N, C-alpha and C positions, 0 to 999 in steps of 0.2 A: 837533707838527709842528717838523722839525727841519731848517737854515737850513743847504745848504750853499755853501759858494763852488767852482764847479769850474775847470781851468785844460781851452782847447782839445781837447786830445788826447783827455782821458776823451771826452765827446762825439763828436770821428771819429771814435776806438775803434769806439764804439759804431751810428757811420755805414759803418765801412769795413770790408773785409778782416782774418779775423778772424785773433788775436793770442794770446795769453795774456793780455790781462786785459784783448778784449771781455767774457766772461761780463759782470764786474763791472758791464763801463762801461753793457750791459746793464739790468741790475739795476735801476744807478742810475734808470737812465734810469725806465724801469715805472715804481716808487719814486716816481719826481715824480710819472706819469701817473696813479696810480693815490693822488695826495693824502699818498703817505704823510715826503715829504719836498720842502723849496720850492729848486727852487734856483737859482744866481742866480751871471751872468761877468761879464765887463768888453766893450767893447764891442770891445773888440779882437782877445775872441773869436771872437766875430757876423765880428766880416773878416776873419779868419785863413781863418779855416770858410767861408767865403764865396771867398774864394780859390781854396786848397783841390779847394772839392767846382767851380766854375766851371771850374777845370784839369783836369779827370777829366776831363767833355765836355758831361757833357748836364746844356746849362745849366739846362734848365725841372723838370730833377729837385737840381737840386740847392740852385735860388731855393728847392726847395719844405724841402728842408732845412733850411734854412735861415728860411724863415719860421714852422717848427715848434722849428726852437729856442727861437729867439726866443718863440712862445706860449707852451715849456717853461716855460725858466728869465725874470728880471726879471735887466735884462739894463739896467748901472751905467754909466753915457757915460762917456765922457771926456775931460773939465774942464779949465782952469785949475789946480786941484788939484789930478790924475794926471796932471798934466804936474812938475810941479814936482816929486813926494813922488818920483817914476821919475825923474825925472832928479839927484837925490841922493841914490838909488838907485844910480844907477849908479855915480855921484862914490864911495861909499860903503860898497861892493862888490861882485865881479863877475858881480855879474847884467848882461845884456843888456839892450836892444832894448826888444820886443814883452813879452817877459816883467818888466821890470821895472813895463811900467806897469803892466800884468797884476796882478803889484804889489799896482802901488802906490793901483791902485783898489777890491782885498781891504780895505785895511788900511784909507783910507779909507770905506768901508761895514760898520766894527764887526771885522773876521770875525781872526783868530788861527789860521786854518788854512786852506788849501788842498787842493782832490780835485785830483789830478795824477796822472802821469808821470814827470810832469818832475822827475827829481833838482835843475837846477839854482834850484829854493826855500830849496832849504837856508840858503842867504847870503848871502836876508833876514833880519836882525830884526826881533821879533814874529807872524810866518808859523808855520806850520808847512806841511811839505809832507806833506800824508795818502794814501795807494792807493788806487786806485778802490773796492777791499771790503772796506775798514776804519776804515767807516761804520756803524750801527746800527738801528734803524728805530725 
């Protein structure tokens, strides 16, 4: 089984209105449901999804989606190590805020790539961004 670290936009695109990357994001989710890949994410991603989806109006549906993501993914915690590494990344690169902490989480969990639609991760030494359609099971 392949382990992949995913950024929140990949999960949001799988849940939301169709855009160009939606089919690839949904295929990734299906592969995780079929146990072809194991998805990992940061608790910061789960928080971002909860924030975004509850703003869309239907809180019950949003919480069900967040819980489904929690069931589907290995969710890595935010601790002092993540905080310190994220702050180091902000000091050394142009990555900021939540993205820095998501990158720190991925790096500390041993990942060298992150499945994302966000080009900002290219700034993070040791972490290669990969599009949602770039993985192969």
